[in-house]
C-alpha positions as CSV (number, residue, x, y, z in Angstrom):
1,X,-7.5,51.9,56.3
2,X,-4.4,49.9,55.6
3,X,-1.7,52.9,55.8
4,X,-3.2,54.6,59.1
5,X,-2.9,51.6,61.0
6,X,0.8,51.0,60.0
7,X,1.5,54.4,60.4
8,X,0.3,54.5,64.0
9,X,2.6,51.2,64.7
10,X,5.4,53.0,63.3
11,X,4.9,55.9,65.3
12,X,4.8,53.1,68.7
13,X,7.8,51.5,67.9
14,X,9.6,55.7,67.3
15,X,7.8,56.6,70.9
16,X,9.3,53.5,72.6
17,X,12.8,54.7,71.6
18,X,12.3,58.4,72.8
19,X,13.5,58.5,76.1
20,X,11.1,58.4,79.2
21,X,10.7,61.7,81.4
22,X,12.3,60.4,84.3
23,X,15.6,59.8,83.0
24,X,15.6,64.1,81.5
25,X,15.1,64.8,85.0
26,X,17.8,63.2,85.9
27,X,19.7,64.6,83.0
28,X,18.9,68.2,84.7
29,X,19.0,67.8,88.2
30,X,23.6,66.3,87.5
31,X,25.0,67.5,84.4
32,X,28.4,67.4,85.3
33,X,27.7,63.5,85.6
34,X,25.4,63.4,82.4
35,X,28.0,65.4,80.6
36,X,31.2,63.4,81.4
37,X,29.7,59.9,81.2
38,X,27.6,61.6,78.0
39,X,28.8,59.3,74.0
40,X,29.9,61.8,71.9
41,X,30.5,59.1,68.9
42,X,27.2,57.8,68.6
43,X,26.1,61.9,68.8
44,X,28.5,62.4,65.9
45,X,27.2,59.1,64.4
46,X,23.8,60.1,64.9
47,X,22.5,57.5,67.1
48,X,20.6,57.6,70.3
49,X,20.8,55.0,72.9
50,X,17.9,52.2,73.0
51,X,17.1,49.9,75.4
52,X,18.2,46.2,73.9
53,X,14.6,44.4,75.4
54,X,13.1,48.0,73.0
55,X,15.2,46.9,70.4
56,X,14.2,43.9,70.2
57,X,10.2,44.6,70.1
58,X,10.8,47.1,67.4
59,X,12.7,44.5,65.1
60,X,9.6,42.1,66.0
61,X,7.2,44.6,64.9
62,X,9.3,44.9,61.6
63,X,9.5,41.6,60.5
64,X,5.7,41.3,61.5
65,X,4.4,43.9,59.8
66,X,6.9,44.2,56.4
67,X,8.3,41.9,53.9
68,X,11.4,41.4,52.8
69,X,12.0,42.5,48.9
70,X,13.8,40.3,47.2
71,X,14.5,39.8,44.0
72,X,12.5,36.7,41.9
73,X,10.6,36.2,44.3
74,X,6.7,35.6,44.0
75,X,4.3,37.2,46.0
76,X,0.7,37.9,46.6
77,X,0.0,41.4,46.9
78,X,-3.8,43.5,46.9
79,X,-4.8,45.7,44.6
80,X,-5.4,49.2,46.5
81,X,-6.0,51.7,43.5
82,X,-6.4,51.5,39.8
83,X,-5.3,55.0,37.9
84,X,-5.6,55.4,34.1
85,X,-2.2,53.5,33.9
86,X,-0.9,51.6,36.9
87,X,-2.4,49.5,39.3
88,X,-1.2,50.2,42.9
89,X,-0.4,46.8,44.7
90,X,0.4,46.8,47.9
91,X,2.8,43.7,49.3
92,X,3.1,45.0,52.9
93,X,6.7,46.3,52.0
94,X,7.9,49.5,52.9
95,X,6.1,51.5,49.5
96,X,3.4,50.2,47.0
97,X,4.4,48.7,43.7
98,X,3.0,49.7,40.3
99,X,2.3,47.4,37.3
100,X,1.1,48.7,34.5
101,X,-2.8,48.3,33.4
102,X,-1.6,46.1,29.8
103,X,-0.2,43.4,31.9
104,X,-3.9,42.4,33.0
105,X,-5.4,42.5,29.4
106,X,-6.5,38.7,30.1
107,X,-8.7,40.0,33.2
108,X,-11.1,43.2,32.2
109,X,-12.5,42.9,35.6
110,X,-9.9,44.0,37.9
111,X,-11.2,45.6,40.6
112,X,-9.8,47.6,44.2
113,X,-9.3,44.9,46.6
114,X,-7.7,41.6,44.3
115,X,-5.5,39.9,45.4
116,X,-2.8,39.4,42.4
117,X,0.4,37.4,42.1
118,X,3.4,40.1,41.6
119,X,7.9,39.6,41.2
120,X,9.5,42.2,42.7
121,X,10.8,43.9,39.1
122,X,13.2,46.9,40.9
123,X,13.2,47.4,44.5
124,X,12.7,51.3,44.6
125,X,12.6,53.3,41.4
126,X,13.1,57.2,41.1
127,X,10.0,58.3,43.3
128,X,11.2,55.5,45.5
129,X,8.3,52.7,44.6
130,X,8.5,49.6,43.9
131,X,8.4,48.2,40.4
132,X,6.4,44.9,40.0
133,X,6.0,42.6,37.8
134,X,2.2,40.6,37.1
135,X,3.2,38.6,33.7
136,X,6.7,37.8,35.0
137,X,4.7,36.1,38.5
138,X,2.2,34.6,36.2
139,X,4.8,32.9,33.7
140,X,7.1,31.4,36.8
141,X,3.6,30.1,38.9
142,X,2.2,29.0,35.7
143,X,5.1,26.5,35.1
144,X,4.6,25.6,38.7
145,X,1.4,24.7,38.0
146,X,1.8,23.0,35.1
147,X,4.6,20.7,36.2
148,X,2.4,19.9,39.6
149,X,-0.6,18.8,37.0
150,X,1.4,16.5,35.5
151,X,3.1,15.2,38.2
152,X,0.1,14.7,40.2
153,X,-1.9,14.2,37.0
154,X,-4.8,16.8,37.9
155,X,-7.0,17.7,35.7
156,X,-6.3,21.7,34.7
157,X,-8.6,24.0,32.8
158,X,-7.6,25.8,29.2
159,X,-8.6,28.6,26.5
160,X,-8.4,26.7,22.7
161,X,-6.9,30.0,21.0
162,X,-6.4,29.0,16.9
163,X,-5.5,25.7,14.9
164,X,-2.2,25.3,13.8
165,X,-0.7,22.3,11.9
166,X,-1.6,19.0,13.7
167,X,-3.7,20.5,16.1
168,X,-5.2,23.1,18.3
169,X,-3.0,25.7,20.6
170,X,-4.3,26.3,24.3
171,X,-3.4,28.9,27.0
172,X,-3.1,27.1,30.3
173,X,-2.1,29.5,32.8
174,X,-1.1,31.4,30.5
175,X,1.4,29.0,29.0
176,X,0.5,28.3,25.5
177,X,0.0,24.5,25.0
178,X,-0.4,22.4,22.1
179,X,-3.1,20.2,21.5
180,X,-2.6,17.4,19.0
181,X,-5.4,16.3,16.3
182,X,-6.0,12.9,18.3
183,X,-6.2,13.8,21.3
184,X,-9.0,16.2,20.7
185,X,-11.9,13.6,21.2
186,X,-12.5,10.2,20.8
187,X,-14.2,10.5,18.5
188,X,-12.2,11.6,14.7
189,X,-12.6,15.5,14.3
190,X,-14.1,16.7,11.3
191,X,-14.4,21.0,12.0
192,X,-11.6,21.7,14.3
193,X,-13.0,25.4,14.2
194,X,-16.1,24.1,16.2
195,X,-13.1,24.2,19.6
196,X,-11.5,27.4,18.8
197,X,-12.5,29.7,21.3
198,X,-13.8,27.0,24.3
199,X,-12.6,26.7,27.0
200,X,-12.1,23.0,28.1
201,X,-10.7,20.8,30.6
202,X,-7.6,18.5,29.7
203,X,-4.8,16.9,31.3
204,X,-1.2,17.6,31.1
205,X,0.3,14.5,29.2
206,X,4.4,15.7,28.7
207,X,6.6,18.4,29.2
208,X,10.1,19.0,27.7
209,X,11.5,21.3,29.9
210,X,14.3,21.6,27.2
211,X,12.4,24.0,24.5
212,X,9.3,24.5,27.0
213,X,7.1,22.2,25.2
214,X,3.8,20.9,26.3
215,X,1.6,18.8,25.6
216,X,-2.5,18.3,27.1
217,X,-4.6,16.1,25.5
218,X,-9.1,16.0,26.2
219,X,-9.0,12.9,24.7
220,X,-7.4,10.8,27.9
221,X,-10.0,12.2,29.8
222,X,-12.8,10.7,28.1
223,X,-11.2,7.5,27.7
224,X,-10.9,7.3,31.6
225,X,-14.6,7.7,31.4
226,X,-15.1,5.5,28.6
227,X,-13.3,3.1,29.9
228,X,-15.3,2.8,33.2
229,X,-18.4,3.0,30.8
230,X,-16.6,-0.1,28.6
231,X,-16.7,-2.5,31.5
232,X,-20.0,-1.7,33.3
233,X,-21.9,-2.0,29.2
234,X,-19.7,-5.2,28.6
235,X,-20.5,-6.5,32.1
236,X,-24.7,-6.3,31.2
237,X,-24.1,-7.8,27.2
238,X,-25.0,-10.8,25.9
239,X,-24.6,-12.9,22.4
240,X,-27.9,-12.4,20.3
241,X,-29.0,-9.2,22.7
242,X,-30.1,-6.2,20.3
243,X,-29.2,-2.4,20.9
244,X,-28.8,0.6,18.6
245,X,-26.4,2.2,18.0
246,X,-24.3,5.3,15.8
247,X,-22.5,4.6,13.4
248,X,-18.8,6.1,14.2
249,X,-16.9,5.4,11.2
250,X,-16.7,3.9,8.0
251,X,-13.6,2.1,6.8
252,X,-12.7,-0.4,3.9
253,X,-13.4,-3.3,6.1
254,X,-16.4,-1.9,8.5
255,X,-17.9,0.0,10.5
256,X,-17.9,0.6,14.1
257,X,-20.9,2.1,16.0
258,X,-21.1,3.9,19.1
259,X,-23.3,1.8,21.4
260,X,-23.2,4.6,24.6
261,X,-20.5,5.0,25.6
262,X,-18.9,1.9,24.4
263,X,-17.7,0.9,20.6
264,X,-18.7,-1.8,18.2
265,X,-17.4,-3.0,15.0
266,X,-19.6,-4.0,12.0
267,X,-17.2,-6.2,9.7
268,X,-17.9,-6.0,5.7
269,X,-19.2,-9.6,5.7
270,X,-21.6,-8.9,8.6
271,X,-22.9,-6.3,6.3
272,X,-25.2,-7.8,3.9
273,X,-25.6,-11.4,3.1
274,X,-25.5,-10.2,-0.3
275,X,-21.4,-8.9,-1.1
276,X,-20.6,-5.7,-1.4
277,X,-17.7,-3.5,-2.1
278,X,-17.3,-0.6,0.6
279,X,-19.2,-0.5,3.6
280,X,-20.6,2.9,2.5
281,X,-22.6,1.5,0.4
282,X,-25.5,0.1,3.1
283,X,-24.5,3.0,5.8
284,X,-23.3,6.2,6.3
285,X,-21.8,8.4,8.9
286,X,-23.6,9.4,11.9
287,X,-26.6,6.9,10.7
288,X,-28.9,5.2,13.9
289,X,-29.0,2.2,13.4
290,X,-30.2,-1.4,15.3
291,X,-27.2,-4.1,15.3
292,X,-27.2,-7.9,17.2
293,X,-24.3,-8.4,19.4
294,X,-22.4,-11.1,17.7
295,X,-19.5,-12.1,20.1
296,X,-17.4,-9.7,22.6
297,X,-14.3,-10.2,24.4
298,X,-14.2,-8.9,28.1
299,X,-10.7,-8.3,28.6
300,X,-9.9,-6.4,25.5
301,X,-12.7,-4.7,25.8
302,X,-14.1,-5.8,21.5
303,X,-17.7,-6.3,20.7
304,X,-18.4,-7.9,17.6
305,X,-21.4,-6.8,16.1
306,X,-24.0,-7.3,13.2
307,X,-26.4,-6.2,11.2
308,X,-27.5,-8.7,7.9
309,X,-28.0,-11.1,10.9
310,X,-31.1,-9.0,12.4
311,X,-32.7,-10.9,8.8
312,X,-33.5,-14.4,8.1
313,X,-31.0,-15.8,6.0
314,X,-31.6,-15.4,2.2
315,X,-31.1,-19.2,1.5
316,X,-33.8,-19.8,4.4
317,X,-36.1,-17.5,2.0
318,X,-35.5,-19.1,-1.3
319,X,-38.5,-20.9,-3.5
320,X,-38.8,-24.7,-1.9
321,X,-39.8,-25.9,-5.8
322,X,-36.5,-24.4,-7.4
323,X,-34.3,-27.7,-7.9
324,X,-31.8,-28.7,-10.1
325,X,-32.8,-28.4,-14.2
326,X,-34.8,-25.2,-13.5
327,X,-33.3,-21.8,-15.1
328,X,-32.4,-18.9,-13.6
329,X,-31.4,-15.4,-14.4
330,X,-29.1,-13.5,-12.0
331,X,-26.2,-10.8,-12.4
332,X,-23.0,-11.7,-12.4
333,X,-21.3,-9.9,-8.6
334,X,-17.5,-11.7,-9.0
335,X,-15.2,-13.4,-11.5
336,X,-12.2,-15.7,-10.6
337,X,-10.1,-17.8,-13.0
338,X,-12.2,-21.1,-12.2
339,X,-15.5,-19.1,-13.4
340,X,-17.8,-16.6,-12.4
341,X,-20.4,-15.8,-9.8
342,X,-24.1,-15.4,-10.2
343,X,-26.6,-13.9,-7.8
344,X,-29.7,-15.1,-8.3
345,X,-31.3,-13.7,-5.1
346,X,-30.4,-11.6,-2.9
347,X,-27.4,-13.3,-0.6
348,X,-27.8,-15.9,-3.3
349,X,-25.3,-17.1,-5.2
350,X,-24.4,-19.8,-7.3
351,X,-21.1,-20.7,-9.4
352,X,-20.4,-21.1,-13.0
353,X,-17.6,-23.0,-13.5
354,X,-15.4,-22.1,-16.6
355,X,-16.2,-25.6,-17.9
356,X,-19.8,-25.3,-17.6
357,X,-19.5,-22.3,-19.9
358,X,-18.5,-23.7,-23.5
359,X,-18.9,-27.2,-25.0
360,X,-15.3,-26.3,-26.1
361,X,-13.0,-28.5,-24.3
362,X,-10.2,-25.5,-24.5
363,X,-11.5,-24.1,-21.3
364,X,-10.7,-20.2,-21.0
365,X,-10.9,-17.6,-18.5
366,X,-14.5,-16.6,-17.5
367,X,-13.3,-13.4,-18.6
368,X,-14.1,-14.4,-22.1
369,X,-17.4,-14.8,-21.6
370,X,-19.1,-12.4,-18.8
371,X,-18.1,-9.7,-16.8
372,X,-19.3,-8.6,-13.3
373,X,-23.1,-6.5,-14.0
374,X,-23.7,-8.8,-16.9
375,X,-27.6,-9.9,-16.5
376,X,-27.0,-13.9,-17.2
377,X,-29.7,-17.0,-17.7
378,X,-28.3,-20.3,-16.3
379,X,-29.6,-24.0,-15.5
380,X,-28.9,-24.9,-12.5
381,X,-26.5,-28.0,-12.3
382,X,-26.3,-28.7,-8.5
383,X,-28.2,-27.8,-5.8
384,X,-27.1,-28.3,-1.8
385,X,-29.8,-26.2,0.7
386,X,-27.8,-27.7,3.8
387,X,-23.8,-26.5,3.2
388,X,-26.2,-23.6,1.0
389,X,-24.2,-24.3,-2.2
390,X,-25.4,-24.2,-6.1
391,X,-23.6,-24.4,-9.1
392,X,-24.9,-23.0,-12.9
393,X,-24.1,-23.8,-15.8
394,X,-24.5,-21.5,-19.5
395,X,-23.6,-24.3,-22.1
396,X,-26.6,-26.8,-21.1
397,X,-28.8,-24.2,-23.1
398,X,-27.9,-25.1,-26.2
399,X,-27.7,-27.9,-28.1
400,X,-24.4,-29.9,-27.7
401,X,-22.5,-29.6,-31.0
402,X,-20.7,-33.0,-30.3
403,X,-24.4,-35.0,-30.9
404,X,-23.5,-35.0,-34.5
405,X,-20.2,-34.1,-34.7
406,X,-19.5,-37.5,-37.4
407,X,-21.8,-36.2,-39.7
408,X,-20.7,-32.7,-39.7
409,X,-16.4,-32.7,-39.3
410,X,-15.9,-36.9,-41.0
411,X,-12.9,-37.9,-41.4
412,X,-10.8,-36.4,-44.4
413,X,-13.6,-33.1,-44.6
414,X,-11.6,-30.0,-45.0
415,X,-12.9,-26.8,-43.4
416,X,-11.8,-23.2,-42.2
417,X,-11.5,-22.7,-38.9
418,X,-9.6,-19.7,-36.3
419,X,-6.7,-19.8,-34.6
420,X,-7.5,-19.7,-31.0
421,X,-4.6,-20.7,-28.6
422,X,-0.7,-22.2,-29.4
423,X,1.2,-24.6,-27.3
424,X,4.5,-25.8,-27.6
425,X,3.7,-28.7,-29.6
426,X,0.7,-27.0,-31.5
427,X,-1.9,-24.5,-32.4
428,X,-5.8,-25.1,-31.3
429,X,-8.1,-24.2,-34.2
430,X,-11.9,-23.6,-33.6
431,X,-14.1,-24.7,-36.5
432,X,-17.8,-23.5,-34.3
433,X,-18.2,-22.7,-30.7
434,X,-17.6,-25.7,-28.9
435,X,-15.4,-27.7,-31.2
436,X,-11.7,-26.9,-31.1
437,X,-9.3,-29.1,-33.1
438,X,-5.4,-29.4,-32.4
439,X,-3.0,-29.2,-35.2
440,X,0.3,-30.2,-34.3
441,X,3.3,-28.6,-35.1
442,X,4.6,-31.3,-37.2
443,X,1.2,-30.8,-39.3
444,X,1.6,-27.2,-40.0
445,X,4.0,-27.4,-43.2
446,X,5.5,-30.4,-45.5
447,X,8.9,-28.5,-46.4
448,X,9.1,-25.7,-43.2
449,X,11.1,-26.6,-39.8
450,X,9.1,-24.8,-37.3
451,X,10.3,-24.6,-33.9
452,X,7.3,-22.8,-32.4
453,X,3.9,-22.3,-34.1
454,X,3.7,-18.9,-33.6
455,X,6.6,-18.7,-36.1
456,X,3.7,-19.8,-38.3
457,X,0.3,-18.2,-37.8
458,X,-0.9,-15.6,-35.6
459,X,-4.0,-16.2,-32.5
460,X,-7.1,-14.8,-34.7
461,X,-5.9,-16.2,-38.1
462,X,-8.0,-18.5,-40.4
463,X,-7.1,-21.9,-41.2
464,X,-7.8,-24.2,-43.9
465,X,-7.7,-27.8,-42.1
466,X,-8.4,-31.3,-42.6
467,X,-10.0,-33.5,-40.6
468,X,-7.2,-36.6,-39.5
469,X,-8.4,-38.6,-36.6
470,X,-12.1,-38.1,-34.6
471,X,-13.0,-38.9,-30.8
472,X,-15.8,-38.6,-30.2
473,X,-15.9,-39.9,-26.8
474,X,-12.8,-38.3,-25.8
475,X,-13.9,-35.2,-27.5
476,X,-10.9,-34.6,-29.4
477,X,-10.6,-34.0,-32.9
478,X,-7.3,-34.0,-34.7
479,X,-6.4,-31.9,-37.6
480,X,-4.2,-30.8,-40.4
481,X,-3.6,-27.8,-42.4
482,X,0.1,-29.5,-44.7
483,X,-2.4,-32.2,-46.0
484,X,-4.7,-29.6,-48.1
485,X,-2.1,-29.9,-50.3
486,X,-0.4,-32.2,-51.5
487,X,3.9,-33.5,-50.1
488,X,6.1,-31.7,-52.7
489,X,8.5,-34.0,-51.4
490,X,7.1,-36.9,-52.7
491,X,7.9,-34.9,-56.7
492,X,11.6,-33.7,-55.4
493,X,12.0,-37.7,-54.5
494,X,12.6,-37.9,-58.0
495,X,13.6,-34.3,-59.2
496,X,16.6,-34.8,-56.4
497,X,17.1,-38.2,-56.6
498,X,20.6,-39.6,-55.1
499,X,22.9,-38.8,-58.2
500,X,21.2,-36.2,-59.5
501,X,23.0,-32.9,-60.6
502,X,21.6,-29.4,-60.0
503,X,23.1,-25.8,-60.0
504,X,23.3,-23.4,-57.8
505,X,24.9,-20.8,-55.6
506,X,26.4,-21.0,-52.2
507,X,23.9,-19.6,-49.9
508,X,25.9,-19.5,-46.2
509,X,29.1,-20.6,-45.4
510,X,28.7,-22.4,-42.1
511,X,31.0,-24.6,-39.5
512,X,31.0,-27.8,-41.1
513,X,30.3,-26.3,-44.5
514,X,27.3,-24.2,-46.3
515,X,24.1,-24.3,-47.8
516,X,22.2,-24.1,-51.1
517,X,19.0,-23.4,-52.0
518,X,17.6,-24.9,-54.6
519,X,14.2,-23.8,-54.2
520,X,11.5,-22.4,-51.6
521,X,11.6,-25.8,-50.4
522,X,14.9,-27.8,-50.8
523,X,17.8,-26.4,-48.4
524,X,20.8,-29.1,-49.1
525,X,23.7,-28.5,-46.9
526,X,27.5,-29.3,-48.4
527,X,30.1,-30.8,-46.0
528,X,33.2,-29.1,-45.8
529,X,35.7,-31.8,-47.7
530,X,33.0,-31.6,-50.6
531,X,32.9,-27.2,-51.2
532,X,37.2,-28.7,-53.0
533,X,37.1,-27.6,-56.5
534,X,39.1,-29.2,-59.1
535,X,41.9,-27.0,-58.3
536,X,42.3,-27.6,-54.7
537,X,40.1,-24.4,-53.5
538,X,37.0,-24.0,-51.7
539,X,33.8,-22.6,-53.0
540,X,32.7,-19.4,-51.7
541,X,29.8,-18.0,-50.0
542,X,27.8,-16.7,-53.9
543,X,29.9,-18.7,-56.2
544,X,27.8,-20.4,-58.3
545,X,28.9,-24.4,-59.0
546,X,26.8,-27.7,-59.8
547,X,26.3,-29.9,-57.2
548,X,25.4,-33.6,-56.8
549,X,23.0,-35.0,-54.6
550,X,24.4,-37.3,-52.5
551,X,21.5,-38.1,-49.6
552,X,18.2,-37.8,-50.1
553,X,16.1,-37.8,-47.4
554,X,11.8,-37.3,-47.4
555,X,10.9,-38.4,-44.4
556,X,13.5,-35.8,-41.8
557,X,13.4,-33.5,-45.3
558,X,17.8,-33.8,-45.4
559,X,19.1,-33.2,-48.8
560,X,23.0,-33.4,-48.9
561,X,25.1,-31.8,-52.1
562,X,28.7,-32.5,-53.1
563,X,30.7,-30.2,-55.5
564,X,34.5,-32.6,-54.9
565,X,31.7,-35.2,-56.5
566,X,31.3,-33.7,-59.8
567,X,35.1,-33.2,-60.5
568,X,35.7,-36.6,-59.1
569,X,33.6,-38.6,-60.8
570,X,34.8,-36.6,-64.5
571,X,38.1,-38.6,-62.9
572,X,36.8,-41.7,-62.6
573,X,35.1,-41.6,-66.0
574,X,38.9,-41.4,-67.4
575,X,40.5,-44.1,-65.2
576,X,38.1,-46.8,-66.2
577,X,37.6,-45.8,-70.0
578,X,41.7,-46.0,-69.8
579,X,41.5,-49.5,-68.1
580,X,38.5,-50.4,-70.6
581,X,41.1,-49.5,-73.7
582,X,44.0,-51.2,-72.3
583,X,41.8,-54.0,-71.5
584,X,40.6,-53.9,-75.5
585,X,44.3,-53.7,-76.3
586,X,45.6,-56.5,-74.1
587,X,43.4,-58.7,-76.4
588,X,46.0,-57.1,-79.1
589,X,49.2,-58.1,-77.2
590,X,49.5,-54.3,-76.1
591,X,52.8,-54.4,-73.7
592,X,52.7,-52.7,-70.4
593,X,54.7,-49.8,-71.5
594,X,51.5,-48.7,-73.9
595,X,49.3,-48.3,-70.7
596,X,51.6,-46.6,-68.8
597,X,52.0,-43.8,-72.2
598,X,48.1,-43.8,-71.8
599,X,48.1,-43.2,-68.4
600,X,50.2,-40.7,-68.6
601,X,48.1,-38.6,-71.2
602,X,45.2,-39.4,-69.1
603,X,47.3,-37.3,-66.1
604,X,48.2,-34.5,-68.7
605,X,44.8,-34.1,-69.7
606,X,43.3,-33.5,-66.3
607,X,46.3,-31.3,-65.2
608,X,45.5,-29.3,-68.1
609,X,48.6,-29.9,-70.3
């Protein structure tokens, strides 16, 4: 029908260009004039004379009925025929266009009469037909639509094609856009595959023109609606109000609950009156529960919820007859450096301080006595119902070992204990549970010089001790280990008295002298000048010689010896003998020359002559 109308219009225009009947009769009546005025140039060029008004009318009809087939221009055409391979499209040009049906795969319902957007690919092929492209037109128009949707914040429809790393691929106007996983929904997505194949509404949130990337969001549409719902819901909230919600998310610090368009947080401390390690001990995902509103902030749209507040506080339900001195049983729920918390009833805890775990005054870690999860029995020491505090004790369940300490551990008695701990100044030894005593470092050995107790013993070793002092009021016990044996320095005081002579080898050469070992307990020091031998040389390491004790201090365990004193003493003896002989001979009128002769003889003897 469109072709017939177009052909008729063209014929009408062509008819206007034909000479009218009166003009033909005039030419025939005056042929000479016709030939004289005949335009042979127009005849040779094939140009027939047309009146200006007729030409203008012809051009107007062409302009109104035909389109100018420019390249890279998207126009709207109508499907006038569909063959097995192609679709014939009328774009109101001089000829129809052809588009392969492959470009309409996305639209299997294409039919005659449908309007489609096309791009003129080739003006005329070998057969004189226009070659059009629907796919290229869709791309150009799609980017125009995407840019417009982004600039004006319009909502677009998209088809979720498949999953990809970090999100989904969405077809928007024929363009593949990226939908990040975080932008699918306001709720955490656990099954991405459930969205594949769905057509959804999106908002274009970002366009990278350089790389032709488009990012869309479905969450942005939901958030806009939720924000309005939040304001409406929060405006109706009241503190103490009880609402039903659904567990939306569980974290280590609490639970997020959906109250029907607005989320609230139950902090882990508001889930249960009892201590819990993780919220999943109390709730699970998608669980429906009642919660109470504790607080909310209209400006920040934050809602604080509580679950435990739906029940009466456990302290209020605690037995009224429970009092100080009563025995209770409970489970260890928390251990700290200073003690352990015991849950004696659900939500009711008492503290056992480490000092109340043992009668021993030597404090240890609470972990030495109990572990988390242990069932223990304790005695109530203090009970404050107003402040909801309770202190407990374990040691009170056993007799105080210090009550008969004087009869069990009198001063001077000998016992065996276990090394429990070291300090810089001594060793703590446990005689029995609750009875610890201290051995000062000076009371560990009679003979050894000890800088730290760890040089003498190890934790866990058994030591024989003697009770040196006992302070019942202060609960202090002073012990000694060296007192188990007699002080060997009492014997050494006589054996190594000043002036005594002993034989030993040089053990070590030190800066100011040397050391020698007389036995396992006695190590003497020999000053540098006292190492000199009779011939003037010095003693060397490993060399054996005689030594004279020149200093002995029992209190500080100090012994000083000298080798030089040995031969100097011999010299002194000879001089004294010579002097004595001289004095005797003086009585016999000995001359000075005689005395000098004796001295010379002594000198020669010393020099080995």
